[in-house]
GUVO-782272 format. One record per residue (C-alpha): residue in three letters; chain; x, y, z. Coordinates in steps of 0.05 Angstrom, whole numbers. Layout:
pami / dodo / u / v / w
ALA / A / X / Y / Z
...
END
This chain:
pami / dodo / u / v / w
MET / A / -60 / -1547 / -449
ARG / A / -25 / -1480 / -454
LEU / A / -87 / -1449 / -487
LEU / A / -131 / -1478 / -432
TRP / A / -86 / -1446 / -379
ILE / A / -89 / -1378 / -414
TRP / A / -165 / -1383 / -415
PHE / A / -167 / -1400 / -340
CYS / A / -123 / -1340 / -322
ALA / A / -163 / -1294 / -366
ALA / A / -226 / -1316 / -331
ALA / A / -195 / -1301 / -264
VAL / A / -176 / -1231 / -286
CYS / A / -247 / -1219 / -310
SER / A / -271 / -1232 / -240
ALA / A / -236 / -1169 / -216
SER / A / -302 / -1133 / -215
SER / A / -318 / -1169 / -150
SER / A / -253 / -1147 / -116
LEU / A / -251 / -1114 / -48
THR / A / -247 / -1039 / -45
PHE / A / -216 / -996 / 9
HIS / A / -250 / -928 / 3
GLY / A / -235 / -886 / 64
HIS / A / -187 / -937 / 94
LYS / A / -124 / -908 / 122
VAL / A / -52 / -929 / 135
ILE / A / -26 / -900 / 200
GLN / A / 45 / -897 / 226
ALA / A / 53 / -894 / 302
GLN / A / 114 / -885 / 345
LEU / A / 109 / -931 / 406
GLU / A / 151 / -908 / 465
THR / A / 126 / -948 / 524
GLU / A / 97 / -1016 / 543
GLU / A / 31 / -980 / 552
HIS / A / 33 / -958 / 480
VAL / A / 47 / -1030 / 459
LYS / A / -12 / -1056 / 500
LEU / A / -56 / -1002 / 469
ILE / A / -39 / -1022 / 398
LYS / A / -50 / -1096 / 413
SER / A / -117 / -1082 / 445
MET / A / -137 / -1040 / 384
HIS / A / -116 / -1097 / 339
LYS / A / -164 / -1144 / 375
ARG / A / -220 / -1093 / 374
PHE / A / -212 / -1064 / 304
HIS / A / -175 / -1120 / 267
LEU / A / -116 / -1077 / 246
ASP / A / -76 / -1100 / 185
PHE / A / -3 / -1092 / 204
TRP / A / 45 / -1072 / 148
HIS / A / 107 / -1063 / 190
PRO / A / 121 / -1104 / 230
ASP / A / 78 / -1159 / 200
SER / A / 45 / -1180 / 265
PRO / A / 25 / -1148 / 331
SER / A / 66 / -1202 / 365
ARG / A / 129 / -1168 / 339
ILE / A / 112 / -1100 / 369
ALA / A / 157 / -1072 / 423
PRO / A / 172 / -1004 / 457
LYS / A / 214 / -955 / 417
MET / A / 186 / -982 / 352
THR / A / 152 / -949 / 293
VAL / A / 92 / -988 / 268
ASP / A / 51 / -981 / 204
PHE / A / -19 / -1009 / 201
HIS / A / -80 / -1007 / 157
VAL / A / -147 / -991 / 190
HIS / A / -218 / -997 / 162
ALA / A / -255 / -932 / 146
ASN / A / -307 / -948 / 199
HIS / A / -255 / -950 / 254
THR / A / -208 / -893 / 233
ASP / A / -237 / -840 / 279
SER / A / -237 / -886 / 340
VAL / A / -165 / -908 / 327
LEU / A / -139 / -837 / 318
GLN / A / -177 / -814 / 380
LEU / A / -147 / -870 / 423
LEU / A / -77 / -855 / 397
ASN / A / -86 / -782 / 414
GLN / A / -116 / -795 / 483
ASN / A / -57 / -840 / 501
THR / A / -4 / -791 / 474
VAL / A / 19 / -837 / 418
GLN / A / 53 / -797 / 364
SER / A / 22 / -816 / 298
GLU / A / 17 / -796 / 225
ILE / A / -32 / -815 / 170
LEU / A / 11 / -843 / 114
LEU / A / -45 / -859 / 66
HIS / A / -111 / -821 / 73
ASP / A / -151 / -864 / 25
LEU / A / -124 / -933 / 11
GLN / A / -167 / -945 / -50
ALA / A / -144 / -880 / -82
GLU / A / -72 / -900 / -69
ILE / A / -83 / -969 / -100
VAL / A / -107 / -934 / -163
ALA / A / -51 / -883 / -160
GLN / A / 2 / -938 / -154
ARG / A / -8 / -953 / -227
ASP / A / 12 / -882 / -246
ASN / A / 46 / -900 / -312
SER / A / -20 / -883 / -347
LYS / A / 9 / -885 / -417
LEU / A / 22 / -959 / -410
GLN / A / -43 / -981 / -376
LYS / A / -81 / -989 / -440
SER / A / -28 / -1036 / -467
LYS / A / -34 / -1110 / -450
ASN / A / 37 / -1122 / -471
HIS / A / 92 / -1136 / -421
LYS / A / 129 / -1074 / -398
TYR / A / 187 / -1069 / -349
ILE / A / 164 / -1002 / -321
LYS / A / 93 / -1023 / -302
TYR / A / 65 / -1077 / -258
ASN / A / 46 / -1138 / -299
ASP / A / -8 / -1188 / -280
TRP / A / 10 / -1262 / -278
ASP / A / -18 / -1276 / -347
THR / A / 29 / -1225 / -376
ILE / A / 88 / -1249 / -336
ALA / A / 75 / -1321 / -357
ASP / A / 74 / -1302 / -430
TRP / A / 138 / -1261 / -419
ILE / A / 173 / -1322 / -391
PHE / A / 157 / -1364 / -453
ASN / A / 176 / -1306 / -499
MET / A / 243 / -1296 / -464
GLU / A / 259 / -1369 / -471
ALA / A / 243 / -1367 / -545
LYS / A / 283 / -1303 / -558
HIS / A / 345 / -1321 / -519
PRO / A / 355 / -1396 / -524
ASP / A / 431 / -1388 / -520
LEU / A / 427 / -1354 / -452
LEU / A / 361 / -1372 / -420
SER / A / 321 / -1435 / -408
ARG / A / 258 / -1450 / -369
ILE / A / 254 / -1502 / -314
ASP / A / 186 / -1523 / -286
ILE / A / 196 / -1540 / -213
GLY / A / 125 / -1561 / -195
ASN / A / 56 / -1531 / -187
THR / A / 25 / -1484 / -136
TYR / A / -32 / -1505 / -91
GLU / A / -82 / -1482 / -145
GLY / A / -44 / -1520 / -199
ARG / A / -5 / -1465 / -233
PRO / A / 65 / -1484 / -258
MET / A / 123 / -1450 / -224
HIS / A / 178 / -1430 / -274
VAL / A / 251 / -1420 / -256
LEU / A / 292 / -1384 / -309
ARG / A / 363 / -1409 / -316
VAL / A / 405 / -1352 / -343
GLY / A / 478 / -1364 / -361
GLN / A / 525 / -1396 / -411
SER / A / 559 / -1444 / -364
SER / A / 541 / -1516 / -380
THR / A / 570 / -1540 / -315
GLU / A / 533 / -1548 / -249
GLY / A / 567 / -1489 / -215
PRO / A / 573 / -1439 / -187
ALA / A / 502 / -1412 / -186
ILE / A / 457 / -1361 / -151
PHE / A / 384 / -1375 / -135
MET / A / 338 / -1315 / -131
ASP / A / 263 / -1312 / -118
CYS / A / 214 / -1254 / -118
GLY / A / 143 / -1247 / -93
ILE / A / 139 / -1296 / -36
HIS / A / 90 / -1246 / -5
ALA / A / 34 / -1232 / -54
ARG / A / 23 / -1158 / -42
GLU / A / 96 / -1138 / -51
TRP / A / 89 / -1123 / -125
ILE / A / 156 / -1088 / -134
ALA / A / 191 / -1154 / -120
PRO / A / 167 / -1192 / -182
ALA / A / 178 / -1127 / -222
PHE / A / 251 / -1130 / -201
CYS / A / 260 / -1203 / -221
GLN / A / 234 / -1188 / -290
TRP / A / 279 / -1127 / -296
PHE / A / 340 / -1165 / -273
VAL / A / 329 / -1221 / -324
ARG / A / 326 / -1168 / -378
GLU / A / 389 / -1135 / -352
LEU / A / 426 / -1201 / -356
VAL / A / 406 / -1222 / -426
SER / A / 411 / -1153 / -456
GLY / A / 477 / -1138 / -420
TYR / A / 512 / -1200 / -445
THR / A / 533 / -1167 / -510
LYS / A / 541 / -1096 / -483
ASP / A / 570 / -1102 / -413
GLU / A / 635 / -1139 / -401
ASP / A / 618 / -1147 / -327
VAL / A / 552 / -1181 / -344
LYS / A / 586 / -1224 / -397
LYS / A / 637 / -1247 / -346
LEU / A / 583 / -1265 / -297
LEU / A / 541 / -1304 / -347
THR / A / 602 / -1340 / -375
ASN / A / 623 / -1365 / -307
LEU / A / 559 / -1365 / -266
ASN / A / 488 / -1389 / -272
PHE / A / 428 / -1352 / -244
TYR / A / 366 / -1390 / -225
ILE / A / 310 / -1338 / -221
LEU / A / 239 / -1351 / -198
PRO / A / 201 / -1289 / -221
VAL / A / 139 / -1301 / -177
LEU / A / 142 / -1352 / -121
ASN / A / 72 / -1341 / -93
ILE / A / 33 / -1342 / -159
ASP / A / -35 / -1359 / -130
GLY / A / -30 / -1303 / -79
TYR / A / -4 / -1254 / -131
ILE / A / -64 / -1268 / -177
TYR / A / -110 / -1259 / -117
THR / A / -82 / -1189 / -106
TRP / A / -101 / -1171 / -177
THR / A / -171 / -1203 / -177
THR / A / -197 / -1199 / -106
ASP / A / -156 / -1167 / -50
ARG / A / -97 / -1121 / -65
MET / A / -72 / -1128 / 6
TRP / A / -68 / -1204 / 7
ARG / A / -2 / -1232 / 33
LYS / A / -4 / -1308 / 39
ASN / A / -14 / -1365 / -10
ARG / A / -84 / -1392 / -23
SER / A / -85 / -1461 / 9
PRO / A / -144 / -1471 / 57
ALA / A / -134 / -1481 / 131
PRO / A / -151 / -1550 / 160
ASP / A / -216 / -1524 / 189
GLY / A / -235 / -1489 / 124
ASP / A / -251 / -1423 / 157
CYS / A / -189 / -1385 / 134
PHE / A / -142 / -1387 / 75
GLY / A / -68 / -1380 / 64
THR / A / -1 / -1396 / 95
ASP / A / 56 / -1346 / 101
LEU / A / 106 / -1382 / 56
ASN / A / 163 / -1345 / 90
ARG / A / 144 / -1379 / 156
ASN / A / 136 / -1448 / 126
PHE / A / 208 / -1470 / 113
ASN / A / 238 / -1524 / 157
ILE / A / 281 / -1482 / 203
SER / A / 258 / -1469 / 274
TRP / A / 188 / -1478 / 246
CYS / A / 130 / -1441 / 279
GLU / A / 170 / -1414 / 337
ILE / A / 189 / -1340 / 342
GLY / A / 152 / -1291 / 296
ALA / A / 103 / -1342 / 269
ALA / A / 33 / -1365 / 289
ASP / A / -6 / -1430 / 288
ASP / A / -72 / -1392 / 279
PRO / A / -92 / -1400 / 205
CYS / A / -129 / -1334 / 205
THR / A / -66 / -1293 / 221
GLU / A / -20 / -1262 / 168
ILE / A / 40 / -1301 / 195
TYR / A / 8 / -1370 / 197
CYS / A / 64 / -1422 / 192
GLY / A / 23 / -1476 / 158
LYS / A / 2 / -1547 / 178
ALA / A / 74 / -1570 / 184
ALA / A / 144 / -1549 / 164
GLY / A / 148 / -1548 / 88
SER / A / 74 / -1566 / 82
GLU / A / 59 / -1519 / 24
GLU / A / 68 / -1538 / -48
GLU / A / 106 / -1474 / -64
THR / A / 154 / -1485 / -6
LYS / A / 165 / -1558 / -26
ASN / A / 180 / -1540 / -98
VAL / A / 231 / -1487 / -80
ALA / A / 265 / -1530 / -27
ASN / A / 268 / -1591 / -73
PHE / A / 297 / -1551 / -130
ILE / A / 351 / -1519 / -86
LEU / A / 368 / -1586 / -53
SER / A / 375 / -1618 / -122
HIS / A / 425 / -1564 / -142
LEU / A / 458 / -1556 / -74
LYS / A / 528 / -1571 / -100
SER / A / 525 / -1512 / -148
ILE / A / 483 / -1460 / -112
LYS / A / 530 / -1414 / -74
ALA / A / 483 / -1356 / -59
TYR / A / 409 / -1347 / -44
ILE / A / 374 / -1280 / -53
SER / A / 302 / -1267 / -36
ILE / A / 269 / -1202 / -58
HIS / A / 216 / -1170 / -13
ALA / A / 186 / -1101 / 3
TYR / A / 186 / -1055 / 39
SER / A / 236 / -1020 / 88
GLN / A / 300 / -1009 / 47
MET / A / 342 / -1062 / 81
LEU / A / 392 / -1116 / 63
LEU / A / 387 / -1173 / 113
TYR / A / 425 / -1237 / 126
PRO / A / 417 / -1296 / 174
TYR / A / 395 / -1307 / 226
SER / A / 322 / -1290 / 230
TYR / A / 301 / -1342 / 281
THR / A / 353 / -1325 / 334
TYR / A / 392 / -1264 / 356
ASP / A / 455 / -1305 / 357
LEU / A / 503 / -1286 / 301
ALA / A / 512 / -1334 / 243
PRO / A / 582 / -1365 / 236
ASP / A / 593 / -1323 / 172
ALA / A / 562 / -1259 / 200
GLN / A / 625 / -1217 / 193
GLU / A / 634 / -1235 / 120
LEU / A / 560 / -1227 / 105
ASP / A / 562 / -1159 / 138
GLU / A / 621 / -1137 / 95
ILE / A / 586 / -1160 / 32
SER / A / 523 / -1124 / 52
LYS / A / 561 / -1060 / 64
GLY / A / 592 / -1064 / -5
ALA / A / 526 / -1080 / -39
ILE / A / 490 / -1023 / -5
THR / A / 546 / -975 / -22
GLU / A / 536 / -994 / -95
LEU / A / 461 / -987 / -90
SER / A / 463 / -918 / -59
SER / A / 514 / -892 / -109
LEU / A / 460 / -883 / -162
TYR / A / 404 / -844 / -127
LYS / A / 430 / -837 / -56
THR / A / 376 / -884 / -31
LYS / A / 389 / -900 / 42
TYR / A / 389 / -973 / 63
VAL / A / 407 / -1006 / 128
TYR / A / 436 / -1076 / 134
GLY / A / 450 / -1129 / 186
PRO / A / 425 / -1195 / 215
SER / A / 350 / -1203 / 203
ALA / A / 329 / -1214 / 275
SER / A / 362 / -1152 / 304
THR / A / 354 / -1107 / 242
ILE / A / 281 / -1117 / 225
TYR / A / 249 / -1169 / 272
ALA / A / 256 / -1242 / 290
THR / A / 219 / -1295 / 249
SER / A / 223 / -1370 / 243
GLY / A / 213 / -1414 / 182
SER / A / 243 / -1362 / 134
SER / A / 272 / -1381 / 68
ASP / A / 339 / -1346 / 77
ASP / A / 353 / -1381 / 143
TRP / A / 334 / -1448 / 112
ALA / A / 380 / -1437 / 53
TYR / A / 437 / -1417 / 99
THR / A / 429 / -1479 / 142
GLN / A / 433 / -1522 / 79
GLY / A / 503 / -1496 / 69
ILE / A / 489 / -1437 / 22
ARG / A / 537 / -1389 / 55
TYR / A / 516 / -1325 / 19
SER / A / 443 / -1318 / 38
PHE / A / 409 / -1250 / 34
THR / A / 340 / -1218 / 36
PHE / A / 327 / -1150 / 4
GLU / A / 271 / -1105 / 29
LEU / A / 262 / -1056 / -29
ARG / A / 233 / -986 / -29
ASP / A / 204 / -950 / 7
ARG / A / 206 / -937 / 82
GLY / A / 131 / -933 / 91
LYS / A / 107 / -871 / 56
ARG / A / 74 / -914 / 2
GLY / A / 90 / -982 / 32
PHE / A / 65 / -1039 / -11
LEU / A / 37 / -989 / -61
LEU / A / 102 / -964 / -91
PRO / A / 83 / -925 / -153
GLU / A / 101 / -951 / -222
SER / A / 140 / -887 / -233
GLN / A / 191 / -914 / -182
ILE / A / 200 / -982 / -214
ARG / A / 257 / -961 / -260
ALA / A / 299 / -927 / -205
THR / A / 285 / -983 / -155
CYS / A / 306 / -1037 / -204
LYS / A / 367 / -1000 / -229
GLU / A / 396 / -988 / -160
THR / A / 379 / -1059 / -136
THR / A / 413 / -1088 / -197
LEU / A / 478 / -1055 / -176
ALA / A / 473 / -1088 / -108
VAL / A / 457 / -1157 / -135
LYS / A / 513 / -1152 / -186
TYR / A / 561 / -1135 / -129
ILE / A / 540 / -1197 / -91
ALA / A / 545 / -1239 / -155
ASN / A / 616 / -1215 / -169
TYR / A / 635 / -1230 / -97
VAL / A / 606 / -1299 / -101
LEU / A / 642 / -1312 / -167
SER / A / 710 / -1290 / -139
HIS / A / 701 / -1331 / -76
SER / A / 675 / -1396 / -107
SER / A / 723 / -1453 / -113
END
C-alpha cells in the first residue's frame, strides 16, 4: 500500500509540466486612504479578478489599509492607470510573478537533491518519507499518529514528540492550513528536528520533552499543498469540489465550527474564503477537530503556523470583543515576540486577531479556544509583503530559528502554568 501511495504521488509530481505560469503577472501594494479608494479596489476586483494576498478578500478592505494583490499580466497597465488616476499610492512589489516563483527556490545547491533538507522547500512526497524516517530514527522520542485522510484520500500524520507517557500536558501545532504558505510546513519540519536533536544537547528542550508532549501536524492541507507544486503555486484552499461542481476548494480556516460563515467568510464556492458546505464539513477539518477533542484533557495550547505579515495573534477572530484571557495571552505574546526578535531584530506585532489583522469566522484558533484550550495562538511568519507567499529558501533558516525561540517561550509558559 505504501509503495502504491509513493507511485501515486510521483505521478502527480510528473504532471507539473501542465502547471499554470504567471509570466508578467504583478503583485501590487496599494495604500487605501478613503472610502472612494476602497470602492475603486472592489470594482477593479470585479472587473479584473484580482487575487488578494493581504487581506485575503476584498470584503475585508477598509480605509487606512494597505492591501497587496496579484494581477494578471493582461490587466496590469489598466490597474496601474486606474490607481494613478484616482491618486492611490501604490508600489509594485513583484514585477514578474513567475520569475519570483522560480527565484523563491534560491538554494540552488540543494535543488538537484531529492533528499529531504531543512533549508529548502520539500514537496509532499519528500515530507511523507521524512515523517516515516523520523519515526524510525527516534522511536524513543517520536511516534506517528494517523488521524484520518484528506478529501483526496491522503493520510494525515500527527507526530507525537515527547517522553511523557501520560496524557498531559500537551501542545498541538499545525502548519500549512493554507496551501500556498510554504514557509509554514518548513517550520514544522524544522521544529520537530529541533526537539529531537535538542533532547540530548539542550537542557531546556530536555525539560520540555520530559514533561510535555507536542502533537505536530506538519502539513494540514496536504491536497492543496501538492496542488501548489503540480498545478497552481498560488492555490490557497483544499481540493474538495463545490456542490455545483464549478469551483474547487474550501478555506479550511473558515470551516471550523465557531461563528461559521459569518464575518470574514463567504458562501460562494469560487471565492478564496469559501466557508464550505457546513461547519466542519471538510475531511481535514473533521480530522483535526476529532483528534483535538479526543485529547482535550491533555492539550493545553494550540498553535497554528501561517504566513505572511509577521504577527502573533490570539482570539478572538470572529468578534472584536476581548477574550476572557486576553490580558494573559497578550503578556505571553509580548514575551514570545521579545524572544523572537532577540535573534535577528525581526519586527512582529501582536494582539487579538480581529483588531490586529482582520476579522474572520470559522478559524481554527478561535475554535480551539472555545473548546477550553486557553493558550491559543496563530503565527503569521515572514515577511511583511515584499516577497509575500514566495519567501526565498535563503530565509528558511533564520525564519525557523527565530520562530523556534517564540514557540519554546510559549511551551515553557504552558508547562509552568499547567496543573
